N, C-alpha and C positions, 0 to 999 in steps of 0.2 A: 433509309428509314428503318432496315432489318439493324442496323447497328446501331441507331440511336435507341431502337427497344432493348437490344442486348444489354447497352451500358444500365439502363433502366433497370431490368430484371437481375443486374449483378447487384448494385444499390438495393433495390428492393429485399432481395435474399439477405445480403449483410446485416441490413436493419433487423430481418425477422430473428437472425441468430442472435443479436445481441438483446432482442427482446425476450427472447427463452431464457437466455443465460440471466437476465434481471428478475425474470419470475423465479429463480431461485430464493432471492431476497425479498422480493415482493409479495409474494403469495404466503399467509401464516408466517410471516418471519421468524419469530422464535422458535416455532417447531423446525420448520424447513432448514433454517440455519444452523441448529443443533445437530439435525440429521447430517447436512452436509461436511461440517467440522468434523465430527467424529467418525465419517468415513474418509476424509481426507486425512486424519491424523493418522489412523489405520494406515492407510496406503502409505503415507510418507514414512512411516516408522519399517515396512515391508521393505520399500524400495530403498532405504537407507542401508539397512542390514543386507539386501541383497546386492547393493553397488558396491560396498566397500568389502563384501567378501570375494568380489571376483577381479579385486586390483592387482592380485597376483598373476592372474592371466594375460597382462598386457604385456605388449612388444616392446622392444626398444629400436626395431627395424623400422623400413617404412618410407625413408626419405630418399629411397631410388625408386625410379618409375618402375612399375610392373611390366615385365615383358621387354625390358630394354634389351640393348644389343649386350651390354656388360654383363647382365644377369643372364643372359641365355648362353652367352661364351663361357661364362663361369661354370654353370651347369655341365656343359659339353666336356669341358675341360676335367671335370671331376668324373664323369661318367668314362671319358675314354683313357684317363691317364691318373686317376685318383689326386690330383690336385684341387686343393680348397684352401682357404684360408684357416688357419686353426683357430678353433674357438676359445681356448685357453693357453695361455701363454705365462710360462714362469719363468722369472728372472732370478736365477740364482745366482748369488754374489759371494765372494772370500777376498779375504786379505792378501792369500797366497795364490799363486796361479791355480787356475781349475786343472791343470794337466798333473798337478800333484796327487800323490796317490790319496791322501785323505779326501781330498776335495772330488776327486774321480769317484772314489768308493761312495762318498754321501751323494752324489748327483745321481749315480746309477740306480741307487736306494731310492731316491725321489722318482725317477722313470719307473722303475718298477713297480712303486705303489700307485703310482698315476695309472698303470696299465690294467692292474688287476684290480682298480673299481670299477663299479657297476656303472654302466652310462655313458664308458669312455671307450671310443673307437681306437684308431691308429695315435701312437706316440711315436715321437722321435726326441732325441736330444744331440748335443755337441759329441758327448761320450761314446753314443750308439754309432752315429755316423760321420764322425769327423769332419762335418760340413764347415769350413771357416767362416760362412755366414753367421752360424750359431755362437761364436765367440767373441767376445769383446775386443778392442785393439791393443789393449794391456794385458789382457789374457787374465784377467780376474774376475769376470763375469761369463755366465753362459745359459743358454735357452733350452727349456723344455717344451714341445709344442704337441698340444693334445687335441684331439677330432672328437667331439663328444656327440651323442645320438641323442634321437628325440627332437620334438618342436623347440623353438627358441625359449618358453619358459621352462622346459625341462632342463634344457641344457645350464640356465642360470642356478637351476637349483643344482644340478650336479657340479656347477663350479663353486657355489657355495660351501656343498659338503665337502668338496677336495680341499679348497682351501683352508677351511676349520680342521681339518683332519692333519692337513701336513704343518700348520701353525707357521711362525715367523721365521723358524730357525731349524734346520737341521743338519748337526754336527757343526763344522766349519760355514755352513753355507747360509747367507740370509736370502729369505723366498718373498719376491713380491709379483704378486699376479697380475695380468692384464689380459687384453684379448676381449673380442666380442661378448661372450657368456659373463666373464667378471665385470665388464663394463656395465651390461645390463644390471647385475646384482647392486652393483653401486648406485647406479641409476634409481633403481627401486627403492633403495633406502634414503637416496637424497629425496625423492619424489614426496615419501611419507613423512620426511621431516618439511619440506615445503607445505605440506597439505596442513599439518599441525599449524606452522609458522603462520598462514593465510587464516586459520581460524584465530589465533592468539592475536595477532596484528590487526585484520581486518574487521573483526566484529567488534570490538570496542570503538576503534573509529568510527567506524560507520553508525554504531549507537549514537555515539555524541554528535554527529554532522545532523541523525533524525531528530534528536531532542533539541537542537538549535531550531530545525525546521519546523517541528509541530509543536513546539514548548511542553507537550504531554507525554506521559511514559507510554499510556495504551496507545496512542495514537502512534508513536513510533517503533511500536512492537509490530505494528500490522504489516511493513515491508517486510521486517525479520522472518516472519511467518511466511509469507510468500516467497521469500529468497532459500528457507528451508526445504519448501517443495519443491522447486524448481532445482536446488543441488541435488537432492536424494533422486528425484527421478530421472536425472542427467547420467547419473553414477550409475544408477538401476540398468538404463538401456547401454550403456558402456559394457555393465557387466553381462548382460544379455547377448551383446553383439560379439564379445569375447569369446564367447561358446562355441561361435562356429565360422568366426573369421577372425583375422588379424586385426588388432586394434593398439594404436600406438600408446605406449606409457605416459606418455604427457597429455592426452586427451583428458584425463581425470584430472591434473591440473586447470586446464582450460576449462573444463565442466564446472568445478568449484568457483573459481574466480567469477567466469561471467555469470553463473547462478546468483551469486552475491550480488552482482551490479545490474544485470538486466531487471531482475525480479524485483529489486527495490526502486529502479526507475519506475517501472510501470506502477508499482503500489502507490509511489508518491505521487504520481497524477491523481490517481482515483480517489485516495484518501484528500486529497487537497481539496479536490473538486466537492467532494462530499460535504467537508467542514465549510467551505464557501457557500454552497446550497444552503447549508444549516444556517448558517449566520444570516442568509437573506430571509429567514423565515420560513423556509420549505418544511413540510412536515416529515417525518422520519420516510415513510415508504418513498414520497416524492423526492426527497433528498438522496436517497439511493439510486433511485430510478433514474435522475438526471445525472447523475454520476455515471452509471454505465453507459448511458446514453449517448453522453459526449466524451469526457476521459476515455471510458472504456472502448467507444470506437476509435479515438486516436491509438490506443493501445493495440487494437486489432491489426490496424492499416500499418503502424509503425511494425509489430512484429511481423507482420506478413514482409515487408520489404527487406527486413534484417534476413528473414528465413529464407527469402530469395536470393540473398547477397553470398549468405553461408551454404548454402545448397550448391551456389554456381561453382563452388570448390570441387565439387565431386567429379567435374572434367578434367581434374588432373588426375594422372595417372600414378598418385603416390597413397600407401595407406596411411601415412603422417594426414596428408590432408584431408583424406576421406573419413577417417575416424574422428580427426578434429570438427570436421563439417557435420557428422552426425551428434558431437558432443553439444556443439553450438546450436545445431537447429534441436535437438531438445532441449536445452536449457530456454531457446527463446518460445517453444510451444507451451512448458510446465509455466515459465514468468507469465505468459498471457493468459494462461488459464487460471494459474490462481489470484491473477489481478481482476478477472472480471468474475470468478465463482465465488474462491474463497474469500477475497478481500470485503465485496459487498456482503456475503453473509455475517462477516464478521460485524461491518458496520451496523446492519440490521439487528443483530444480537447486540452489538454495546449501546448503539443510539447517544443520547446525549451522554452517556458515562464517559464517552470516548476521551473527554476532556476533564475527568475526576481527579486524576492524578496529574495536577498541572503544576510541574516544577519553577515555572515561570512565570507565575500569575502576575508580578508586579513589574517584568520586564516586556510582558506582551502588549502590543498596540494592536488596536482593530484594524488599523490601514494596514498592517503588517501581517494578517492573518486571514482577516474575514473578505468582504465583498471587493475591497480597496488595493489589494494586493501588496506589491513593493514599492514603498517609495524611493528608494534607491534607484530602482530599476525604471521607474517613471522618469526620475531626472537624468537619467544616461541616455534614455530612449530621446525624449524631448529635444537632448543635445544633438543627437545624431538627427532627428528628423529635421532640425533648424538647419543643419549643414551637413545633408546627405552626400555631398560630392566630396568633401573632406574625410568623411568618416571612411566613404568606400576607398578612396586612394590610399589613406592610412592604413587600412585594415590589408588591403591588396599589396602594399610594400612590405608590412610586414610578413605576410606570408611568402611573399617573393624571396625575401631575403633569408628566411629561413628554409627556404626550397633550394637554395643555390649550391649546396653540397650534394644534392640527389644526381646532380648531373653527372657526379663519377660513381655513381653506385655501383656495386659489383656483387653477384650472389655466387656462393660457392658452399662446399660439404659442411655439416657440422661431424663434428669427431670428436675422439678422447679428449682432446686439448680444452672440450667444452666443459669438462668436470672441474670441481675444485682444486684448490693445489694441494689441499690434503690429501686428494683421492689418491689410492694406492696403484689404480691403474693408470692413471695420468702418471705419477712418479715413475712407474715401470717403462710407459713407452714413451717419455722425453730421454730417461737413460739410455735406451736403444737406440734411439733415434742418433744421439750423440755418440755412443761410444761402439756402435757395432756398425760393421759395413752397409747391413740391410735392415731398414725399417719395414716392416711388416705392412703399414700405412702407406709406404711409399712404392711398395713392391706391385709391377705388373708383370702377370704369367702370360705368355706369348706361345701359342699352339700352332705352329707350322702344320700344314696339310699330312696327312699321313702318305708315306714314302718319300718324303724330302729327303735327298742324299745328306749323309753327314757332314760332307766337306761343306754343302749349302748351309746348313744349319751354324755351322763354327764360321762360315766366312760371314753371316749375317751378325753371328756375337762379335766379332772382330770389328763390325762396320759400327754397330751399335754401341760397343766400347768407346769407340773414338768420338761419340756426340758429346757436346758438353752438357747435355742434359743428363746423363746417366750416369751413375756412381758406380755401379757393379752390375754386370753381366753373367749368369752361370747359366751352362747347359745342362739338363736333365739327362741321366745316363738311361732314363726309361722309355725315351722318345724323343721326336722333333720338338722341344717343348725348351724355351728361355724363360728364365726368372729375370727381369729387367727393374733394375732399381733405380728412382728417379732421385735427382740430386735436390728437386723440389718437393713442396706439399703437394697432396692432390687437387687442392682447387686452384692452384696457380695456373697461369696462362703458359709457363712453359711446360707443366705437367700434361695439359690438355695438346700442345703441340707433339709431345710425345707419344701421346695416344693416337694421333691422328697420322703419325710416321709410322707406327706400328700396324696401325689398321690397314695401310696402303702397302705395306710390304708386296713387291711384287712375286710372290709365290702362285703356284700352279694350283689355286684354290682358297676357301676361305680361311683368314687368319684369325685364329681365337685371340681374344686380348680381355684379360678381366683383371681387378683390380679395382682400388678408391678411386683411382684416379679417371680410370674408363667411367667408372659409375657418376663421377661428377660431370665428365662430357655429357652423359647421357641425359643427366639432371636437368643440367642448363638447357639442352635442347628440346626436351619436354616441356619445360616450364613455358621458352618461347613460342612453342606448337600450341599450348592450351590457352595462354593468356587472352590474345585476342578474344576468342570465343566467352571467356569468363568474363571480361570486362562489358563486351557486347550484350552478358546476357543479362547482367548485373545493370547496367544503365538502363535497357529496355524496361525490365521489371521495374525499376523504380520510378521511370516514367510513366507507365502505365497505370500503376497502381496509385501514385499521387495524383496523377489526371482524374482518375474515377474517383479520388477522395476529395479533392480541392476545386473540381468542374473548372478547372484551367490548363493551359498550356504553358504560358511563360513560367509560372510556380515552380511546377515539376523540372522544366529545363535548368533554371535558376539552383535547384536543390543539386542536379547532379553535377552542375560546373563548380557550384562553392564547395559541395563536397570533395571533388576532384582538387580543389586548391589545398584545401585543409589535408589532405593525404597528402600532397607534395610537400608541405610543412614538415609533418611528421616524417617521410622518409628522409628529407635533408638531414634532420635533426640525428637519426638513427645513424644514417652514414657519417656525421661530424663525429657521434659517441663511439659507436661499435664498430666500425668500420677503419676509421680513421684514429680511433683509440685514446679520444679526450675524454674529460670530466670523472675519471675513475675516482676523484675525491668524492663525487656527487653520487653516482651510483653503486659504487662500489666496484671491486676487484673483478676484472673479466679478461677472458683470451680475445684477443684482436686480431684477427689472421689476415685482415687486409681485405675482408669483404662480408658482407651480411649472408648468414644461415640461411639458404635457398628456402625452404619448406616454411620455416617460421616467420620469415619475412611475407612470403604470399599470403599465409593464414593471416597473420597481423595486418596487413593492409585491407584484406576483404573485411576482417572484422571493423577497423577503424571506419572504412566506408560506411557500414551499415549501421554504426553507433553516430556519424555526422548526420546521416540522413534521419536517423531516430531522433534527435534532439529537433530537427528542422519540422519533422509531424508534429512535435508539441508546439511548438511555438506557432506555426501556420495553422493549425487546427485552431489555435484560439483566437489569432487575428482573423480568419475567416468568418468565424462565428460573430465577432464583433463587426464586421464590414457587412455582413447581410442582417445585422441589427441597426446598425446606423448609416450604413451607406457612404461613410467618411473613410477613406482607405486610410490616411495619416492617423487621424485618432485612433482608427483600429489598430495600427502598428503599436502606438502607444500603449492602449490599453491591454493588446496581447501581451506585451512584453512584460509590462507592469505586471501581469497575472501570471507569467510562466517563466519569466525571468529568474527568478530565486530559485523554483523549481528545478529548473535546466540546470544552474549552479549547483545546486544540491546534489543533484543527480550523478552531475559529471565528478563531484567531489567523491561522493559513494563509490562510485565505479572507480577512481583512481584509486581509491583506499582499499578496495578488492583488489586490487592487481599487487598490491604489496606482496604476497606470498610468491608470486613469480618475480617480481621485481628484485626480491631479496635474495631470490635464489642463487647457489652457487654454479648452476648450470647456465651456460652464457646463453644458449637458446631460450630457455625460459624466461631469462632477465629481458633477454631484447623483447619476448614477446609483453611481459608485465610492463616494463617502462615503455615501452612505445604505445600501447593502450593508453596506460595512464597519461602520458603528455599527449596525447590526439585527443583524449575527451577534456582535457584541462584549455589547451589551444583552443579546440570548437569551441567551447562554450563562453570562454572569455574572448576572443579575439572575433571567430568567425559569427556567434549569435549574438554577442554584445554589439558589434558594430555593422559587420558586412552586412549579413540579412535585413536588418532593419533598414540600413541607409538603400540598399537594392529596393525593396517594398516600398520605402518612400519614393525613389525616382520614379518607378514604373507606375505610380499611381494606380488609376482603375485598370491600368493594362493587366495589370496581376492577374484579373478576373477574368481576361477575354476569352470568349470560345467564338469559333466560326456558327454561324447563326444556324445551321442545322441541327449543331448539338447543344444550343442555348437552352437550358431549362434552369430556372430559378430552384436552388435547392439548398435544404438547411440541413 
């Protein structure tokens, strides 16, 4: 009995909140709407300026789990022995041997200039150390390594200043920079270009789709206003978070793309319902109120489920995933708030004028925009409801076929190879990897316990040198430290086996192992540990929220199962493209290392799941409303799909267009995210919502709305 009252209280509270929000547009609409819009305009401008001003404080790290063994070992190696990965690596190339007097003098001059620069710590080069690992096999290239001081953002600025001061040529030497600090600087530049591309590509395409949906310029502008508010709010939150915590640079791209997609989705639902109520003869205030009470309620429920899904990413100990979750959560909150506060205020202000600038008056038909809904979706749904078994089997087989490549999915780290081919950091990294005995990203630093005899250290060096997994083993003169270079990339299975071998060396104490391969091993372990908790939290939140919303047990269970099927299809397509390296001519050139970028893939799948359930809520809300009005389940499915099918299709196309910025990025992990989310929403809208969902709901009949007797209560 207590449980029943608890559910009733939650639903009553939700209705009370929505009535309070409706009051903004219902009570003295012209006056209140003007004040609301003025306040929102000022807040949006302030948030946008603050958010864009904080982009330089973002970080390129965060894909390694916080507090991992590799991170602890790296800190211990730096503290005890002074070993750390160089922040800036300068590749100095010449047509003559680097040992020649002219090249050697120029190399020493570059090293001296770097050492004198502010913000630079330790500096070493081939000319000062004569380390054979710092000279290429043909002796025509050599390296200068620099450790920079300050946080990551400051190190990136130092690298930018240094590279600009050195130029591209110094005497007979050609200078090409790479390393973590310079990579971050190039990522920041690409990030700014991607944000601009997102605006230039996404905005016009989204505008055209909205014009086609609403047939009116003013009506099409309302979702755009909502998107601007959501994006500005998310960027402002990221700028605020970057002031006191590490925030991934990719979070800004995520905020921009999701801000356009989600905000437009929610606003489409509210504006469409308002026009439907107005076409049915409702007065202005009544139409606004009904729109918020029905479509606004669905928006709040959908936003709650999406919010729970992205917040579940906080269980992963990665800065990237946590900052991406914060960005997505901010987008969801601001999108929902704009849709139930700002959009109704605009509707109250515009009223019948919303159709004044009708660009398609001759093409518009009443049954395509008013109470009748979409005749095309009505025909499709009628065909599905006549043969629901065939529709369900066909959709399930299509999703299963798309999911097949997912069985050999593998996760691995992203790196400098994710940058575009034109990148100087990538060019230098590839040259070092091919021409030098030791590449920085393949090097593992092994710290043996203090007091380990020199003979034992040399014995381990000989043993490791004989391993088929190692390319080079060096002994440090400073202590019992080995530099072991793997023959394989950091994300490969062979490098993971080498890390485990090094960590289990039979030494009298803890063996320290640091390097990108060790970080990759710890990353995969952290994902495996956190993934069940994340999946469980998301599924539970989805089931509970949808059960409270639909007053059903079968509908939320079906929503979870169908979303997982859609997710499998998306993952299979991503494996086929980005892991196996197919369809470059369609998605653009990218680096295919034989695995998917771990953190980016986890975020993508969580967001794709949330979007799948998001569209489910839109459709189920209308079907539920029609069922309680008529009592006929099949008729409710037909009418519900007729009135929401085109909206879901339009919302998915808008979201896919919003992903154009990330999908066309030269950075592989961003391309993976943008392409994957665009594919997920299109597949979900066409295959899942077009055939699978209406087919399953038709087969279930009245069982869709069954509840145990103690919980049964007729609710609308």
